[in-house]
VEXLUMKE-252986 format. One line per 5 residues: number of its first residue (from 1); their letters; for each residue x, y, z of N, C-alpha, C. Coordinates in steps of 0.2 Angstrom, whole numbers, plus 5000, padded with zeros to 4 digits. Layout:
% VEXLUMKE-252986
NUM) a) X Y Z X Y Z X Y Z  ...
//
This chain:
% VEXLUMKE-252986
1) mstsp) 5327 5453 5647 5334 5456 5644 5337 5458 5649  5346 5457 5650 5350 5459 5653 5351 5465 5655  5350 5466 5664 5351 5475 5663 5358 5475 5666  5360 5481 5667 5365 5484 5674 5365 5487 5677  5366 5492 5682 5369 5498 5686 5366 5501 5685
6) tadhy) 5366 5505 5679 5364 5509 5676 5358 5510 5672  5356 5504 5669 5348 5505 5665 5344 5508 5666  5342 5507 5673 5335 5508 5674 5335 5519 5675  5342 5521 5673 5342 5530 5672 5343 5530 5664  5339 5526 5660 5340 5529 5653 5331 5528 5651
11) aaadr) 5330 5530 5648 5324 5533 5647 5320 5527 5640  5314 5527 5639 5311 5522 5632 5313 5526 5625  5312 5534 5627 5317 5537 5621 5324 5537 5618  5329 5536 5625 5333 5535 5626 5338 5527 5618  5331 5524 5619 5336 5516 5617 5331 5516 5613
16) erlve) 5327 5522 5607 5324 5522 5603 5325 5521 5595  5327 5521 5589 5328 5521 5583 5326 5524 5577  5330 5528 5575 5325 5530 5570 5321 5526 5567  5323 5522 5565 5319 5517 5561 5317 5510 5564  5311 5509 5566 5309 5505 5571 5310 5496 5568
21) eppkr) 5314 5495 5573 5314 5486 5569 5310 5481 5573  5310 5477 5571 5305 5471 5572 5313 5467 5577  5306 5463 5581 5308 5461 5587 5313 5455 5583  5319 5452 5587 5324 5448 5584 5320 5440 5586  5325 5435 5585 5323 5428 5584 5323 5425 5590
26) vdapv) 5319 5422 5591 5320 5420 5598 5325 5417 5602  5329 5412 5598 5337 5408 5599 5342 5415 5597  5339 5420 5594 5346 5427 5594 5347 5427 5603  5354 5429 5601 5358 5430 5610 5355 5438 5614  5351 5436 5618 5349 5444 5621 5355 5448 5624
31) rtpfe) 5351 5453 5620 5357 5458 5623 5352 5463 5625  5355 5469 5627 5353 5475 5625 5354 5482 5619  5349 5486 5618 5350 5488 5612 5356 5491 5613  5360 5496 5618 5363 5495 5618 5371 5493 5616  5369 5486 5619 5375 5481 5616 5375 5480 5609
36) rdrar) 5368 5480 5607 5369 5482 5597 5371 5485 5595  5371 5491 5596 5375 5496 5594 5382 5495 5596  5386 5494 5599 5393 5493 5598 5393 5487 5593  5389 5481 5592 5391 5476 5589 5390 5479 5583  5386 5483 5582 5386 5487 5575 5391 5492 5571
41) vvhaa) 5394 5494 5576 5400 5499 5574 5407 5496 5574  5408 5489 5579 5413 5487 5577 5412 5481 5572  5405 5481 5569 5406 5476 5560 5407 5481 5557  5406 5487 5557 5406 5492 5551 5411 5492 5548  5411 5491 5542 5417 5490 5536 5422 5498 5538
46) ssrrl) 5419 5504 5539 5422 5509 5542 5427 5508 5547  5424 5504 5553 5429 5500 5557 5433 5499 5556  5436 5494 5549 5440 5490 5548 5444 5496 5544  5443 5500 5540 5447 5504 5537 5450 5507 5540  5450 5507 5545 5454 5514 5552 5461 5510 5552
51) aaktq) 5462 5504 5551 5468 5500 5553 5472 5501 5548  5470 5506 5543 5474 5508 5536 5474 5517 5536  5473 5520 5542 5471 5527 5541 5477 5530 5547  5479 5535 5544 5487 5539 5548 5483 5539 5554  5486 5538 5563 5484 5543 5569 5487 5549 5569
56) vvgpq) 5493 5550 5567 5500 5553 5569 5506 5552 5565  5506 5548 5565 5511 5546 5558 5508 5539 5554  5509 5539 5548 5506 5533 5543 5507 5527 5544  5502 5523 5546 5501 5516 5547 5506 5513 5544  5510 5514 5537 5514 5511 5538 5524 5509 5538
61) tddfv) 5522 5515 5540 5529 5517 5543 5534 5514 5548  5529 5509 5552 5531 5507 5557 5530 5502 5561  5530 5497 5563 5526 5491 5566 5522 5493 5571  5526 5495 5574 5523 5500 5584 5519 5507 5585  5519 5511 5578 5516 5516 5577 5509 5513 5579
66) rnrlt) 5503 5518 5581 5495 5518 5584 5494 5521 5574  5490 5515 5573 5483 5518 5568 5477 5520 5572  5474 5524 5568 5468 5526 5567 5462 5521 5571  5462 5514 5570 5458 5510 5573 5461 5507 5580  5469 5507 5581 5471 5503 5588 5471 5510 5592
71) hslev) 5470 5514 5589 5468 5520 5594 5461 5520 5597  5458 5520 5592 5450 5521 5594 5449 5515 5601  5453 5507 5599 5452 5505 5603 5453 5506 5608  5459 5508 5610 5462 5511 5616 5458 5517 5621  5455 5522 5617 5451 5528 5617 5444 5524 5622
76) aqvar) 5441 5518 5618 5436 5516 5619 5438 5511 5628  5443 5509 5627 5445 5507 5634 5443 5512 5640  5449 5517 5637 5447 5521 5642 5441 5525 5645  5437 5526 5638 5430 5530 5640 5426 5524 5644  5426 5516 5641 5423 5512 5647 5424 5511 5654
81) dlara) 5429 5514 5656 5430 5510 5662 5430 5517 5664  5431 5524 5661 5428 5530 5665 5420 5529 5666  5416 5528 5664 5409 5527 5660 5406 5522 5667  5410 5517 5671 5410 5513 5674 5410 5517 5679  5416 5519 5680 5413 5520 5687 5413 5528 5690
86) lgchp) 5408 5534 5683 5403 5537 5685 5397 5534 5686  5394 5530 5681 5387 5524 5681 5383 5530 5677  5389 5532 5672 5385 5530 5666 5384 5524 5660  5382 5523 5655 5382 5517 5653 5390 5515 5646  5393 5508 5650 5399 5507 5650 5397 5506 5641
91) diaet) 5392 5504 5639 5392 5503 5633 5391 5507 5629  5386 5514 5631 5385 5520 5624 5390 5522 5623  5398 5523 5631 5402 5527 5632 5407 5525 5627  5407 5516 5626 5411 5513 5623 5411 5513 5617  5406 5512 5611 5404 5513 5608 5404 5521 5601
96) aalah) 5403 5524 5608 5406 5533 5605 5412 5532 5605  5418 5529 5608 5421 5530 5606 5427 5525 5601  5425 5520 5599 5424 5517 5593 5423 5519 5587  5416 5522 5588 5416 5526 5583 5417 5535 5580  5421 5536 5585 5424 5545 5585 5428 5546 5581
101) dlghp) 5430 5542 5575 5434 5543 5572 5434 5540 5565  5428 5537 5562 5425 5534 5562 5426 5538 5552  5425 5544 5552 5422 5549 5547 5430 5552 5545  5435 5549 5549 5442 5555 5549 5442 5550 5539  5447 5555 5535 5449 5553 5530 5455 5549 5528
106) pfghn) 5458 5550 5525 5466 5550 5521 5470 5552 5526  5475 5552 5528 5481 5554 5531 5475 5560 5538  5474 5557 5540 5471 5559 5547 5469 5566 5546  5471 5572 5551 5469 5577 5551 5472 5582 5547  5476 5579 5543 5479 5584 5535 5476 5582 5530
111) geral) 5472 5577 5531 5465 5577 5524 5460 5581 5526  5460 5581 5533 5453 5582 5532 5452 5591 5531  5461 5592 5532 5462 5599 5532 5461 5602 5524  5463 5597 5520 5461 5596 5509 5454 5595 5512  5452 5591 5513 5446 5592 5512 5439 5598 5513
116) adlak) 5440 5599 5519 5436 5606 5521 5438 5611 5516  5444 5608 5513 5447 5617 5510 5442 5616 5502  5442 5609 5498 5439 5607 5493 5433 5608 5492  5430 5607 5498 5423 5607 5499 5420 5612 5502  5422 5618 5504 5420 5626 5507 5412 5630 5502
121) daggf) 5413 5625 5498 5409 5629 5495 5402 5624 5493  5403 5620 5496 5398 5614 5497 5395 5609 5505  5396 5616 5509 5392 5613 5517 5401 5610 5520  5406 5612 5517 5412 5611 5523 5414 5602 5521  5417 5602 5525 5420 5593 5528 5422 5596 5534
126) egnaq) 5420 5590 5539 5423 5589 5545 5423 5582 5546  5427 5580 5551 5430 5572 5551 5422 5570 5556  5422 5573 5563 5415 5572 5566 5407 5573 5563  5409 5575 5559 5400 5579 5554 5400 5572 5546  5405 5570 5547 5406 5564 5542 5404 5557 5545
131) tlrll) 5406 5556 5552 5406 5552 5557 5398 5551 5557  5396 5555 5559 5389 5556 5559 5384 5554 5553  5388 5556 5547 5385 5554 5540 5386 5546 5539  5390 5544 5542 5392 5536 5541 5387 5530 5546  5386 5534 5551 5381 5532 5555 5374 5531 5553
136) trlea) 5373 5534 5550 5365 5537 5550 5365 5536 5542  5368 5536 5538 5367 5537 5531 5372 5532 5526  5378 5532 5528 5383 5530 5522 5384 5522 5524  5385 5520 5531 5383 5514 5533 5378 5508 5533  5382 5503 5524 5372 5500 5523 5372 5493 5530
141) ktfda) 5366 5497 5533 5363 5489 5539 5353 5491 5538  5352 5498 5536 5346 5499 5538 5343 5503 5535  5338 5501 5529 5335 5507 5527 5326 5510 5528  5323 5515 5527 5318 5515 5529 5311 5517 5525  5306 5514 5527 5301 5513 5522 5300 5515 5515
146) dgrsa) 5304 5522 5516 5303 5525 5508 5310 5521 5503  5315 5518 5506 5320 5516 5502 5326 5517 5504  5325 5523 5509 5332 5527 5511 5337 5523 5517  5343 5524 5515 5348 5520 5521 5347 5526 5528  5347 5522 5533 5347 5525 5540 5352 5523 5541
151) glnlt) 5357 5519 5538 5366 5519 5540 5362 5510 5546  5369 5514 5552 5369 5509 5557 5361 5510 5561  5357 5512 5560 5350 5516 5566 5353 5513 5571  5359 5515 5574 5359 5517 5583 5354 5520 5586  5354 5517 5593 5350 5521 5596 5351 5527 5598
156) ratld) 5345 5532 5600 5345 5540 5600 5352 5540 5605  5352 5537 5610 5360 5541 5616 5365 5536 5615  5366 5532 5610 5371 5531 5607 5373 5536 5603  5370 5536 5596 5370 5541 5593 5373 5548 5593  5370 5552 5601 5372 5556 5602 5377 5557 5605
161) actky) 5377 5551 5609 5385 5549 5612 5392 5550 5609  5391 5549 5601 5394 5550 5594 5394 5557 5594  5393 5561 5594 5394 5568 5593 5398 5573 5598  5403 5575 5596 5406 5578 5598 5407 5584 5599  5403 5588 5593 5402 5595 5591 5395 5595 5589
166) pwsrs) 5390 5595 5595 5382 5596 5593 5380 5602 5589  5382 5604 5584 5380 5609 5582 5382 5610 5574  5380 5616 5569 5379 5616 5563 5384 5620 5562  5387 5617 5554 5394 5623 5552 5393 5630 5554  5389 5632 5553 5385 5640 5552 5385 5643 5558
171) saepp) 5385 5639 5562 5387 5639 5570 5391 5639 5573  5396 5639 5573 5404 5634 5573 5408 5641 5574  5411 5640 5580 5415 5646 5580 5421 5647 5575  5423 5652 5573 5428 5652 5570 5434 5647 5572  5439 5644 5568 5445 5640 5570 5453 5644 5574
176) qglha) 5455 5642 5578 5461 5648 5579 5467 5640 5581  5473 5647 5581 5481 5645 5581 5483 5642 5575  5485 5637 5574 5490 5635 5571 5490 5629 5566  5492 5629 5560 5495 5621 5559 5499 5621 5559  5503 5613 5558 5508 5611 5558 5513 5615 5551
181) dgspr) 5511 5619 5548 5516 5622 5542 5516 5631 5547  5515 5632 5553 5513 5639 5552 5506 5642 5551  5503 5641 5546 5500 5642 5544 5491 5644 5546  5488 5648 5547 5481 5648 5552 5476 5640 5550  5474 5639 5556 5470 5634 5555 5463 5635 5549
186) tvvkf) 5461 5631 5548 5456 5632 5544 5451 5627 5545  5452 5622 5548 5445 5619 5547 5439 5620 5553  5438 5622 5554 5428 5621 5556 5426 5616 5561  5428 5616 5567 5424 5612 5570 5414 5610 5571  5414 5604 5572 5404 5608 5568 5404 5598 5565
191) gvydd) 5395 5596 5569 5395 5590 5568 5389 5589 5566  5384 5594 5559 5382 5590 5557 5383 5592 5549  5381 5590 5543 5381 5593 5536 5374 5595 5535  5371 5600 5531 5365 5603 5533 5361 5596 5528  5361 5593 5524 5357 5586 5524 5357 5582 5526
196) drpvf) 5359 5581 5533 5360 5577 5537 5357 5579 5543  5354 5585 5543 5349 5589 5549 5344 5584 5553  5339 5582 5547 5333 5579 5549 5337 5573 5555  5339 5570 5551 5344 5565 5559 5344 5567 5564  5351 5572 5562 5351 5575 5571 5346 5577 5573
201) dwmrq) 5342 5582 5570 5337 5584 5573 5332 5578 5579  5330 5573 5576 5328 5568 5577 5333 5565 5582  5339 5567 5583 5344 5563 5589 5345 5568 5596  5343 5574 5594 5346 5580 5597 5338 5581 5602  5334 5576 5602 5325 5578 5603 5328 5577 5612
206) gavra) 5327 5583 5616 5330 5582 5622 5335 5585 5625  5339 5586 5618 5345 5588 5623 5347 5595 5624  5351 5597 5627 5352 5603 5630 5356 5607 5623  5355 5613 5620 5358 5614 5614 5362 5617 5615  5368 5612 5609 5374 5615 5610 5379 5611 5615
211) aqcve) 5375 5606 5618 5378 5605 5622 5380 5596 5619  5387 5592 5627 5388 5585 5624 5384 5582 5631  5381 5579 5626 5379 5573 5633 5383 5569 5636  5383 5567 5645 5387 5564 5648 5394 5560 5645  5390 5556 5640 5393 5551 5638 5396 5553 5631
216) aqvmd) 5397 5561 5630 5400 5561 5623 5405 5566 5626  5403 5566 5635 5410 5571 5636 5417 5564 5638  5412 5559 5641 5416 5555 5643 5419 5550 5638  5418 5552 5630 5421 5551 5625 5426 5556 5622  5425 5560 5624 5428 5567 5621 5435 5566 5625
221) laddv) 5436 5566 5632 5440 5566 5635 5442 5558 5634  5441 5554 5633 5446 5548 5634 5451 5548 5627  5449 5551 5622 5449 5552 5617 5456 5555 5620  5457 5565 5623 5459 5569 5623 5465 5565 5627  5463 5560 5632 5467 5555 5636 5473 5554 5634
226) aysvh) 5469 5548 5629 5471 5544 5624 5479 5545 5618  5475 5549 5615 5482 5553 5609 5488 5556 5612  5484 5562 5619 5489 5564 5623 5494 5562 5625  5495 5553 5627 5499 5547 5630 5502 5544 5624  5497 5543 5623 5500 5536 5617 5504 5541 5609
231) dvedg) 5502 5545 5609 5508 5551 5604 5513 5552 5607  5516 5556 5609 5523 5556 5615 5525 5546 5614  5521 5542 5618 5523 5535 5618 5527 5537 5611  5521 5535 5608 5521 5532 5598 5531 5538 5598  5531 5543 5599 5535 5549 5597 5542 5546 5600
236) vvagr) 5542 5542 5608 5548 5543 5610 5550 5535 5607  5548 5531 5604 5549 5525 5603 5552 5526 5595  5548 5531 5591 5551 5532 5583 5557 5534 5586  5559 5537 5593 5565 5540 5593 5565 5551 5592  5560 5549 5590 5556 5560 5588 5558 5563 5595
241) ielta) 5555 5560 5604 5554 5564 5605 5559 5559 5611  5563 5565 5617 5569 5562 5622 5566 5568 5627  5563 5562 5632 5559 5565 5637 5564 5568 5643  5568 5566 5644 5575 5569 5647 5578 5574 5643  5576 5576 5639 5582 5582 5636 5576 5586 5632
246) mdrpa) 5571 5589 5633 5567 5592 5628 5567 5602 5629  5568 5605 5622 5568 5611 5622 5563 5612 5625  5562 5616 5630 5554 5620 5634 5551 5624 5631  5555 5632 5630 5553 5634 5625 5552 5636 5620  5556 5632 5617 5550 5628 5609 5544 5628 5609
251) vwqtv) 5545 5620 5613 5540 5616 5616 5531 5621 5618  5533 5625 5623 5528 5630 5627 5524 5636 5621  5531 5640 5616 5529 5640 5609 5523 5635 5606  5524 5629 5604 5520 5626 5600 5512 5626 5605  5513 5624 5613 5506 5621 5615 5502 5628 5616
256) rewyv) 5505 5637 5615 5502 5641 5615 5501 5640 5608  5502 5640 5603 5499 5643 5597 5497 5635 5596  5494 5630 5598 5489 5624 5596 5485 5620 5602  5486 5628 5607 5481 5622 5614 5480 5628 5620  5485 5630 5623 5484 5635 5629 5486 5641 5626
261) pdadd) 5483 5645 5619 5485 5653 5620 5489 5658 5629  5485 5655 5630 5486 5661 5637 5492 5658 5641  5493 5653 5641 5498 5650 5648 5506 5654 5644  5508 5655 5652 5516 5658 5650 5521 5650 5650  5526 5652 5650 5533 5648 5652 5530 5645 5661
266) allde) 5533 5650 5662 5532 5648 5671 5525 5641 5673  5521 5643 5671 5514 5637 5672 5518 5633 5668  5518 5629 5662 5520 5627 5660 5526 5622 5662  5530 5627 5665 5535 5623 5667 5532 5619 5674  5529 5622 5676 5526 5619 5684 5522 5613 5682
271) vldgl) 5518 5613 5677 5515 5607 5675 5519 5603 5672  5524 5600 5669 5529 5600 5667 5534 5596 5675  5534 5599 5677 5538 5599 5682 5533 5592 5688  5528 5595 5687 5521 5589 5690 5524 5582 5686  5522 5582 5681 5524 5577 5676 5529 5573 5679
276) vaiea) 5536 5577 5676 5543 5572 5677 5541 5568 5687  5538 5573 5690 5539 5572 5697 5535 5561 5697  5529 5562 5690 5528 5554 5692 5534 5548 5693  5532 5543 5697 5538 5539 5699 5542 5537 5692  5537 5536 5689 5536 5531 5682 5541 5535 5675
281) wpraa) 5540 5543 5678 5544 5547 5672 5552 5542 5670  5554 5542 5664 5560 5542 5663 5568 5545 5665  5572 5540 5668 5576 5545 5671 5585 5545 5666  5584 5542 5662 5588 5540 5657 5586 5541 5651  5590 5545 5645 5589 5543 5639 5584 5534 5635
286) ydgsr) 5579 5537 5632 5575 5530 5628 5582 5523 5624  5580 5517 5625 5587 5513 5622 5584 5509 5618  5578 5508 5617 5574 5503 5616 5574 5496 5618  5577 5495 5626 5577 5488 5628 5572 5487 5632  5569 5481 5633 5564 5480 5635 5563 5482 5641
291) rhlaa) 5568 5483 5644 5567 5486 5651 5566 5494 5650  5567 5497 5643 5564 5504 5642 5557 5504 5640  5556 5496 5635 5549 5500 5633 5544 5497 5639  5544 5493 5644 5543 5490 5649 5540 5497 5653  5546 5502 5655 5545 5509 5657 5539 5514 5657
296) lknlt) 5543 5512 5646 5537 5517 5643 5530 5517 5645  5527 5509 5646 5521 5508 5645 5518 5509 5654  5524 5508 5657 5522 5509 5665 5518 5515 5667  5522 5521 5662 5521 5529 5661 5514 5528 5660  5514 5528 5655 5508 5529 5649 5501 5525 5656
301) sdvig) 5505 5521 5658 5497 5519 5662 5496 5523 5669  5501 5525 5669 5501 5528 5676 5498 5535 5675  5499 5538 5670 5496 5547 5666 5491 5544 5666  5488 5536 5662 5478 5540 5659 5476 5539 5668  5480 5536 5673 5476 5534 5680 5476 5542 5681
306) rfcga) 5481 5546 5680 5479 5551 5682 5475 5558 5683  5475 5555 5677 5470 5560 5672 5463 5556 5674  5462 5550 5673 5454 5551 5676 5454 5549 5682  5456 5548 5685 5456 5549 5694 5453 5556 5696  5459 5562 5695 5455 5568 5696 5451 5570 5692
311) vqeat) 5448 5567 5685 5441 5568 5682 5437 5565 5687  5436 5561 5689 5431 5556 5693 5431 5560 5698  5435 5560 5702 5437 5564 5708 5431 5570 5708  5435 5574 5704 5430 5583 5703 5423 5581 5701  5423 5575 5698 5413 5575 5694 5410 5575 5700
316) faage) 5413 5570 5705 5410 5567 5710 5410 5574 5716  5412 5575 5716 5413 5583 5721 5408 5586 5719  5407 5588 5712 5402 5593 5709 5395 5591 5710  5394 5584 5710 5385 5582 5713 5385 5575 5713  5379 5576 5714 5376 5567 5715 5375 5559 5708
321) gpfvr) 5373 5566 5704 5372 5561 5697 5364 5561 5698  5362 5556 5693 5365 5550 5690 5369 5552 5685  5375 5552 5684 5380 5554 5678 5378 5553 5671  5369 5554 5670 5369 5551 5663 5363 5558 5657  5366 5555 5653 5363 5562 5646 5363 5568 5649
326) yraal) 5359 5570 5651 5359 5577 5652 5359 5578 5659  5359 5575 5664 5355 5577 5671 5364 5578 5674  5372 5576 5671 5377 5579 5674 5381 5580 5669  5386 5584 5674 5393 5586 5669 5399 5584 5670  5404 5580 5665 5412 5580 5670 5414 5584 5669
331) vvper) 5418 5585 5678 5423 5589 5678 5429 5588 5676  5432 5592 5673 5442 5592 5670 5445 5596 5674  5448 5597 5681 5452 5599 5684 5456 5604 5679  5458 5612 5681 5462 5617 5676 5468 5612 5676  5471 5608 5682 5478 5607 5680 5479 5600 5675
336) trlei) 5472 5597 5677 5474 5591 5672 5474 5593 5664  5468 5596 5664 5466 5599 5655 5474 5602 5654  5479 5604 5659 5486 5608 5657 5490 5601 5656  5490 5598 5659 5494 5594 5658 5494 5591 5651  5486 5588 5651 5486 5584 5644 5487 5590 5638
341) avlkg) 5487 5597 5639 5490 5601 5632 5497 5601 5633  5499 5601 5638 5507 5603 5639 5509 5595 5633  5508 5586 5637 5507 5583 5632 5508 5580 5625  5503 5581 5624 5499 5585 5618 5506 5590 5612  5509 5593 5616 5510 5600 5614 5517 5595 5613
346) iaahy) 5521 5594 5616 5526 5589 5615 5525 5584 5610  5523 5581 5609 5519 5578 5602 5518 5585 5595  5515 5586 5595 5516 5594 5590 5520 5594 5587  5525 5597 5594 5533 5599 5592 5536 5597 5590  5537 5589 5591 5543 5586 5591 5541 5582 5583
351) vmrad) 5535 5579 5582 5532 5573 5579 5527 5576 5571  5522 5581 5573 5519 5584 5569 5522 5591 5563  5526 5595 5566 5532 5598 5564 5538 5597 5564  5538 5592 5563 5547 5590 5559 5546 5592 5552  5550 5595 5551 5551 5598 5544 5549 5589 5537
356) drval) 5550 5583 5541 5550 5579 5534 5541 5578 5533  5540 5579 5542 5532 5578 5541 5529 5583 5538  5531 5589 5539 5527 5595 5535 5529 5594 5526  5533 5593 5525 5532 5592 5519 5530 5585 5516  5529 5580 5521 5524 5575 5517 5519 5576 5517
361) merqr) 5515 5581 5522 5507 5581 5524 5508 5588 5519  5510 5591 5515 5511 5596 5509 5507 5592 5504  5512 5586 5502 5513 5580 5496 5505 5578 5495  5502 5576 5504 5497 5570 5505 5492 5574 5503  5491 5582 5504 5484 5588 5504 5484 5588 5498
366) gllae) 5489 5589 5491 5492 5589 5484 5487 5584 5482  5486 5578 5485 5487 5571 5481 5479 5571 5481  5473 5571 5486 5468 5572 5487 5465 5578 5485  5468 5582 5481 5465 5590 5479 5464 5584 5471  5468 5582 5468 5472 5581 5464 5465 5573 5463
371) lveal) 5464 5572 5467 5459 5564 5467 5452 5567 5466  5449 5572 5470 5443 5575 5468 5442 5578 5464  5449 5579 5458 5446 5582 5453 5445 5580 5447  5450 5573 5448 5449 5567 5444 5441 5564 5443  5441 5563 5451 5435 5560 5452 5428 5564 5449
376) lvrgp) 5429 5571 5449 5423 5576 5447 5421 5575 5441  5428 5575 5434 5428 5574 5430 5425 5567 5427  5427 5563 5431 5425 5556 5431 5419 5553 5430  5416 5558 5436 5410 5554 5436 5408 5549 5439  5402 5542 5436 5402 5539 5439 5405 5532 5438
381) ealdr) 5408 5533 5433 5412 5524 5431 5417 5525 5435  5422 5531 5438 5427 5532 5444 5426 5528 5451  5421 5527 5453 5415 5530 5459 5415 5522 5460  5415 5519 5467 5412 5513 5470 5406 5513 5469  5402 5508 5469 5396 5506 5467 5391 5512 5471
386) pfadd) 5392 5511 5478 5386 5516 5482 5389 5523 5482  5393 5527 5479 5395 5532 5477 5392 5532 5472  5389 5530 5465 5390 5530 5459 5382 5532 5461  5380 5528 5464 5371 5527 5466 5368 5534 5467  5375 5538 5471 5373 5545 5475 5374 5549 5471
391) wagad) 5377 5548 5464 5381 5553 5459 5375 5552 5457  5373 5546 5455 5364 5548 5449 5356 5551 5453  5359 5550 5459 5353 5557 5463 5353 5562 5467  5360 5563 5463 5363 5572 5463 5360 5577 5458  5356 5583 5463 5355 5586 5457 5357 5592 5454
396) dagar) 5364 5592 5459 5365 5600 5457 5374 5600 5459  5379 5601 5455 5385 5604 5457 5388 5601 5465  5384 5606 5471 5385 5606 5474 5385 5597 5477  5379 5594 5475 5377 5589 5478 5384 5583 5476  5383 5583 5471 5391 5578 5465 5396 5579 5471
401) lrvvv) 5399 5586 5471 5406 5584 5475 5403 5583 5481  5398 5582 5485 5397 5580 5492 5397 5570 5490  5397 5570 5486 5397 5560 5482 5404 5559 5483  5408 5564 5481 5415 5562 5477 5420 5563 5486  5417 5570 5489 5422 5570 5497 5420 5562 5501
406) dqvas) 5412 5560 5497 5410 5554 5506 5415 5548 5502  5416 5550 5495 5419 5544 5492 5428 5543 5494  5431 5551 5495 5438 5550 5498 5440 5548 5501  5433 5551 5507 5434 5553 5513 5434 5544 5515  5429 5542 5512 5429 5532 5513 5436 5528 5514
411) ltdas) 5443 5532 5508 5448 5529 5505 5455 5530 5512  5457 5523 5515 5463 5523 5517 5468 5527 5514  5474 5526 5516 5479 5530 5516 5483 5526 5510  5481 5517 5508 5485 5517 5503 5481 5515 5498  5475 5517 5498 5469 5517 5494 5469 5524 5491
416) avsrh) 5471 5527 5494 5471 5535 5492 5476 5536 5486  5479 5532 5489 5488 5534 5483 5486 5528 5478  5485 5526 5477 5485 5519 5471 5477 5521 5469  5472 5523 5470 5466 5528 5465 5467 5534 5464  5474 5537 5465 5476 5544 5464 5482 5541 5459
421) aelce) 5484 5535 5460 5489 5534 5453 5486 5529 5450  5479 5529 5449 5478 5525 5444 5470 5534 5439  5471 5537 5440 5468 5541 5439 5469 5547 5437  5474 5549 5440 5479 5556 5439 5486 5553 5435  5488 5547 5438 5496 5547 5435 5497 5543 5428
//
């Protein structure tokens, strides 16, 4: 079996799968368990669907804009590089990054908000909890001795690394801040539904309660880094953000409402001034030329390197490692955290809070609500075969609602619209 510099830091329990699998054929390629995990996520149907799911704006709106799949690939690249630098297993971190958005429904976080409201009496909905459900139940790959689906049957270490919020809904903190339309946030952040608790408890054996393993922390940071930088890049190219002429007070209000409520204008000005001082920061309005596109790409590269370099340096300074599982923790300097928040706030203010986006998001939530209602009325005849089978095994209204939510969450933006047209119009 091939080895890596970090291989010896992972125990047999880290490589264990919920369902024991027979040895591979002798003529099959020799791969580590973590390499197999990565391949399973890459080839999963839910991974392919990410190409047609919203990241910030709909994937059909522009050829340049990122979708959930391209975003996940970029997160995976950042996570793999950072994991290698720290000495935790790059395959685990990369797989977690590739999988981190699998549970997102149509229309991104806006769809998540709609399904969370619709499913509040049946255990709620959360994209990360849905990811765990996909990996351990809904994706077709492995079945246990009793004939129940075990999903992709990933190793314990990889599955744990995919878990951004390692707690249940009942243990979650109440949401804070505002939605794009100014209403209070309603989506509770958690990582497991009650009926998925057995596999969650198996996965978390040996874990520190409610703590992310270091590989999950790498994935989480890579996600923050990627979308803080790339959402701004998309906004600039789309003509929604002009980095040389921002309304700072208005942006800072969004930053406080969404990310860092205690930061005052003076602090945020200082943080942005530090970013503006980067050599690649634009000095003229974006004009769409190849030269400006290249400059923008160099800026994203420099900022990602700045964030990851600061975290790597702070993490090494805090301890000797090994930076594996629960033996260490990632250290994100406060200035880096604020720089990420500032960039996220710029994108939130100029893109997510734009009037046309807010109106569109309201229509999207209405579409999903009507679709869920129609599927509950029509039942198995309107469901895809796997979900129709789940409906047949559901023993109460709450379980049937969960099946319908699973079905809707699996859809892409386009298929949700077409299914709605078929059933509701």
